[in-house]
N, C-alpha and C positions, 0 to 999 in steps of 0.2 A: 504494500500500500504506500503510495507516494505521500510525502510530507505536504500538508495543506499550505498552499502559498497565498491564497486569497480568492477573490471573486472577480468575475467579469460581468459588467452590466452593459448589455447592448440596448441602446436607446434609439428608436426610430421615430422621427418627427414627421408626421404626415400632414401636409398642408398644400392647398391650392386656393388662391384668392377667389373671391366671388366672380365667376365668369358666366354663369347661366344667364341667358338672354342678353349677352354682351359680346356678340361676335362668334364666329365658328372656328375658322382655321386661317392661317397657322396660329393665331393668338385668339384665345377665347375658349369656347366649350371644348375644343379639341384637347386642351391641357387636362381637363378633368376626366374625359373619357379615356385618354391615353394612360393617365395615372391609375385609374381604376382597373383598366384591363391589364396593364403591364406591371403594376406594383401591388395594389391592394388585394386583388384576387389571388395572385401568386403568393403573397405573404400569408393570406388565410390558408391556402393550400399547404404551405410550409408548416404553419403552426399545427394544422390538423395531422399532417404526416408525422411530425415529431411526437405529438401526443399519442398517436396510434402505436408508435414504436417505443413508448414509455421513455422518451428522451425529452423531458420537459424543457421547452425553449426559453422560458423565463424572460421573454422580451418585454421591454418597457416601451409602450407605443403611445405617442402623442397624437391625438386626433383633434385638430383645431375646431373650435365651435363653428366657424364659417364653413369648414369642410363638411362637418356633420349636417349642417343646414342644407347643403347642396346634395349630398348623397341621399338624403331622406326625401327629397322632393319627387313627386310623381313625374314631373317633367324630365328630371335626370334619368329616372328608371326606364321610361319609354325611350328616351334618347340613347341610353346605353345599349338597349337591345338593338335598336336600329344601327348604331355605330358598329357593334360586333358583327352583325349580319353583313353590313356593307364592307367591312374589312375582309371577311371571309369571301365575299363575292369578288372583291378586288384581287385577292390571292388566286382565285379560280381563273379570273381573266388573265392574270399574269402567267399562270401555268400554261394556259392554252397558247398564249403568245410565244412563250419560251419554247414550247414543244414544236410550234410551227417553224421557229428559227433553228430547231435542232440544238438547243442549248439545254442539254439534259441536266447539268448540274444546277442551273438556275430553276429549271422546272421542278426538280426535286425539292428545292428550298421553298418554292411557291406552294407546293403541296403541303409541306410542313406548316407554313403559315395558315393555310386553309384549315387544316386540322386544329391548329393551335387556337384560332379564333372561335372555331366551332366548340371546342372544349371550354373556352372562357364563357361562351354564351350558355352552355349547359350548366356550368357552375353558377353563373349569375341567376339563372332561372331556378336552379335547385335550392338556393338559399332565399327564395322568395324576393329576389332583387334587393335584399336588405343587407348591404355591406356593414353599416354601423351595428345592426343587430347581431351579425356574426362575430364581430370583434367583441361585443358585449358578452356573447355566449362563451367565447374563449376565456374572457376574464372571469366569468362566473365559475368556470371549470378550474381556475387557478393557473392557467398556462401563461397568462400575460398580465401586465399592469397597464391600465389606461390613464394617461395624463390629460388634464384639461389645459386651458390657456386663455389668454385674452380673446375677446369676441372675434376680432378680425385680424389678429396677428399684428397689432399696433406696435410701433417702436416706442416703448414706454418711456425711456429716459428723455426723449425729446418732446413729449406732450407738454403743453403749457401749464395746465391746471391739474391740481390734485383730484378734483371731481371727475375729470375725464379718465384718469387712470383707474379710479374706483369703478367707474361705469364700464370700462372695458373688461375689468376682472369680474364684476358682478354679472354682466350679461354673458360673459364666457362660461362661468361656472354654472349659471342657471341653464344655459343652452345645453351644456354637456350632460347635466343631470336629466334634462327633459328627454334627450335622445337615448341616453344609455342607462339611466337609472342609477341604482346603488353601486354599480361596479366602478364608477368614476372614483379614482383614488384621490388622496390629498396631495398628489404631486401635480406639477404644472410645467409645461414647456415654456420657458421664457423666450419670447420671440427674438431671434438672432443672438440668443444668449446675452442680450444687452441689459446692463445693470447700471444703476446710479445710486450711490449712497446719499445720506443726508448732505445737503450743501448749504453752507452759510453764505449769505449775500449772493445768492444765485441770480444771474442776469440771463434772461431769455436769449438763446443764441441767434434769434432773428427778431426783428422789430424792437429789440432791446426792451426797455421798461425799467421800473424801479427794482433795485436789488431786494431779494427776500429769501427767507429760509425755505428750502424744499425738503420735504420728508423723504427719507430713503425708501427705495422700492420694497425693502424687506417688510416695512410696516404695512404697506398696501397688500402685499402677498399674504402675510399672516392674517390681515383683516378679512381676506377673502376665504379664509379657512384652509389655506394651502400651507403645507409644512415643508415642502422640498422642491427644488428645481435644479437645473444644470447650468453651470457656467464654464467658460473656457479656462484652461490652465494659465493663459496669459493674465487673467485677473487675479487668481490666487497667488501667482508668482509675485505680484506687487501688493498683496494684501497686508493690512496693518494688524499686528497681533493685539488682541484685547484681553484674552484670558484663556483659561482651560476649564474643561468640564470633567467631572469624575463622579460617578454614581448620582448624577442629576444635580450636583452642586457646582456652582460657578466660583472660580477663583481668578481675580484680576492678575494680570501679568504685565511686565514692562519689557522694553526693548532688550534689556540686559539678558532676559531669559532666552532670547534667540541664540545667544552665544554659549551659555553654559548648559542649556537643556537641549542639546542638539539631537538627542534620541527621539524627540517628538517629531522630527522631520518637518520643521516649519516650511511653509510655502511649497511643499511638494504636492503633486497632483494625485496621489494614490490614496487619499483619505478624504471623506466628506468633512465639511467644516460647518460650524454654527455661524450664522450671519447676523450681525448687529451693528449699530452705529456707536454704541456706548459700551463700556465695560459692564455687562449684565448678561444674564442667561438669555440665549437666543430664542426667538419664536419660530424661526424657520432655518433650514439647512440647505447647503449647496453640495451637489455631487459635481466632481470636477472632470470635465472631458479631457482625456489624454490626447493631446494634439498630435503627437508623432504617430501613435497607433492609428488614430482616426484618419490621418492624412494618408497612411499606407493604403487605405481602402478608398478614400474619397478622391484622391488626385487622379486626373485622367492622364497626367504626364509622368509622374513618378510612382503612381500607385498601380494596383492590379488592373483596373479597367483599361489601361493603355496597352495591355499585352496584345500582340499581333493576332492571336487566335480568336479573340472575342469579336462579337458583332459590332460593326462600326455604327455609331449613333447617327452620324451626320449625313452619310451618303444614302440617299433614297432613290428608288427606281421611279423617276419622274417626281415632280413637286408634289408633296403630300402622299407619296407612295410608300411601299413597304421597303424593308432593308434586306439586301441580299449579299452584302459585302462585309468582309472582316476588316479589323483595324489595319492589318498587314504590317504597317510601321507608321509611327507618328509623323514621320517626315514624308510619307507617301501622299502625293496629291489625290484628291477624291476620285478623279477620273481613272487613276491607276490602281485603285484598291482591288484586291483579289476576291473571288467569290468565297463566301463563308463556308467553312467545313465543319459541321457539327461534330463529327467523329473526333476531331482534334481538340475539342473543348474539355472533356472530362479530365484528361491528364493535367491540363493547365489549371483547372479548378482545384484538383487535388493538391497540386504543388502550392498554390496560393493559400488554400485553406490550412494546410499543414504549416506553412510559413507563418501565417497569422497566429495560429495557436502556439507555435514556438515563441513568437514575440511576446504574447501575453504571459506565458510562463516565465520568460526571462525578465520581463518588467516586474512581475510580482516577486520573483525570486530575489532580484536585486533589492527590492523594497524590504522584504523580510530579513535579508542578511544585514541590511543597514539599521533597521529599527526593531527587529525581533518580533514583529507581529504581522498578521495578514494585511494585505492592501486591497483596495477597491479600484479596479481598472474600468473606467467608463469609456466606451466607444460609442459616440453619438453621431448620427447622420440624418440627413433628410431621407425619409422613407422612399421617396421617389428615385433615389439613386439606384435602389435595388429593383431591377426589372425594366424601368423606363430608361434611365440614362445608361445603366449597365445591365444589359439584358440577362446576363448569366448571374447577376447579383443574388437573387433568391436561392439559387443552387449553391452559391458560395456560403451563404448564411446557413443553409441546411448542413453542409459539410462541417462547418465550424461547430454548430450545435451538436451534431451527432458525435463529433470527436471529443468535445469537452464534457459531454454528458457521461462519458465513460472514463473520465480522467479524475482520479481522486485528488489531484493537487489543485485543481481550479474548479470553483463552483460557479455555475451560471445563476445569477440572481437578478431579480427586478430591483429597481431603485429603492423601493420601500423595504425590501428584504435586506439589501445591503446596509441600509441605515440601522436596521434592528441588529444585524450581526456585527456591525462595526460602528458602534455609537460614536459620533464625532467627539473628539477630545479637545478640539481647539475652537475658539471663537475668534472671528476676524472681522475687520471692517474691509469689505471689498472696495476696490477702486472703481471708477467709472470706466466702462468699456463694453466690448462685444466680442463675438467670434469672427467678426469681419476682418478684412485686410487692415493691418496695422493695429488691430485690437481696440479701435476707437470708433467714433461715429461717422467718419468721413464717407463711408460707402453710402450712407443714407442722407447725410447733410453735406453738400458741397456746392460749388458754384453753379452746377447744372440743376440742382434740386432745391436751392434756397427758396425760390419762389413758391414751391409747393408747401414748405413749412410756413411761409408768411400767410398763405391762404388758409392753411389748417389752423394756425393760431388765431386768426381773425374769426374763423368759424367757431372755435371753442368759446371765445369771448362773447360772441353774439348769442350762442346757445345758452350759456350760463346766465347772461343778463336777462334774456327773455323768460327763462324759467323762474327768475326771481320777481319779474315785474308783471307778467301776464297771468290772468286768473284761470289757468288750465285745470286746476283741481275741480272746478265747478262748471266747466264748459266742455262738453264731450267733443264738439267739433274742433275746438281749439286744441284739446289734448290730442286728438287724432292727427292733426297737422304737425304738432310738435314731435309726436312719435315718428312721423315720416322724416322730419328733419334730423332726429336723433339717429335713425337708421343710416341716412346719408352721411352723417358725421362719422359714424363707426366705419362705414365702408371707405370713406375718404382717408381714414387714419391707417389703412393697411400699409405695412412696411414694404409690400411688394412693388408699389408704384414708384417710389424713388429708387428702389433697387434696380428695376429693369431699365430705368432711365440711365442710371450710372453704369450698369454692366453692359449697356447697349444690346441687351438681349431682345427687347421689344419696346424700343423708345417711343414710337408713335402710339402704340397701344397703351403703354403706361401713362403717357401724358393725356391721351384721350379719356381714359377711365377716370383719372384723377379729376380732370376738368369737368367731366360729366357729373360726378358726384358733387363737386363743388357747386355746379350750376343748379342741380336739383335741390341741394341744401338751401341755397339762396331763395329758390322759388318757394320751397316749403315754409321758410321763415317769413317771407313776404306775405304769403297767403295767411299764415297764422296771425301776423300782425294786422292784416285786414279784417280777419274774423274778430279779433279782439276789439277793433275799432267799429265793429258792426257794419262793415262794408259788404255789399252783396258779392257772392261768388259768381263770376262770369263764366262764359263758355270756354274761354282760353284757360282759365284757372282749372276748370273741370278736366280739360284735356291734359294739363300738366299733372294733375293728381293721378289720373289714369296711367300716365306714362311712368310715374314713380312706382305705382303699385305693380305695373306689368314688368318693369325692369328689376326692381329691387325689393321684391316681396319676401324678405328674410326677417328673422327674429320677430315672429308674430307676437310673442308675449313680452314685448319690450316694456320697461317700467321707467318712467321719467324720474322717479324718485332715486334712481341710480345716480343721477347727476346733481342731486341736491344734498 
């Protein structure tokens, strides 16, 4: 029997911004259908297969509230059936075309796609078209932990007002529980792993304003009933020591302890930490993403997905078509990619799966040798990496889970299990930052996106002012319009819009979506103000209201008290 070295937490963060009724392809609903077909259904297959073979996967899965809203809509469910059938038909047409051209290797691949989409369709129908319900069932069986999150994946440190942070969290947790019930854990995925401690004399990064004290995010997180979340190791490496915990008791510590108490492993990423702004017992805890291990899987250039045998994500057979070519080499132009060879993939997956497991053991072994206790290694990724971006990713996860399930030295654990088995012994004040490039906010706030934050901050101010001055508690029509404005504000705050502008992944779409929500927010607020002034609702206003309801009918049980 091997010496216990510690545990591995695999955290998969599933999120697609609200895209239903907002375009089709290449940007829009296609994002959701592709993620559901290529990532969410295969992950459910993986979890089921592992459970069947008594290899508990112990995955921690974040399902963002706005994703749950979309996956639960009848419009998505019928659209998903249509999408899978159309993809199978597209593969059949490709097969016929390849056979006509006597391209036997490509025809064989087309047949594989035809069968693959047919199987996904059968799976989707078999589970009653209910992807959230299947994840909830796996959680009830004890195979996974499900995390909640802010309503629309807002970048919390840059929101202007405390009320809007509380509203994002309150709406998010309420939505998660409405769709999934009691299986939603007390864990949360912090969007972009972005955190901000308490800040004295805080000045808004755009539009400026009077300096004021901002409460740390840990207080809002704990106030929402959440006990744990993930941060990047870049943040804990710069964390400030506040004290230690032992048997539930807090003891303050000073900087000198960093030097003489080295056995605690200060600022290392292999242990969860208590998070606070003052020397006191923490109300919530952070699990620390191991950057190097995660990068080994995440990176398309230095990580596993860049291997030549794997399916190339970028080259498609005709725009919007299926993929028939392998990576070949990262330097190979798209036009020169070689046909995909499925038979060459299993050996490469085995190689990478075993390499990953060896890395996990080595990381935990080094930690145990240094500190004399087991560590917690957190590998956190966007769930869509597995299957969508990296087609073979779910199979890679399967191999890792099956390998470590029979390894006495490493335990697969969910985040909440890791916290129970390795209670945090340190309390720290985390710095401001994210898991983005440079570990700061610049991916989301920069010269290309500053205008977006100016618009967002003005919208926050207007919303909060009108909630204080208009009699919405006693006027149903007024309350309904302000609820519409609140939905648009939530959707406006999604971190996705500045991200796709900065990354140049979908600049026009991101700007269009942001501007659209800003416009509809302004319209809803104007109509609300007119209602309060007892002005009649005209035909144009009725058309605008219908447009809001048609495009953005999410968060039906919204509560304006979240913002007050």
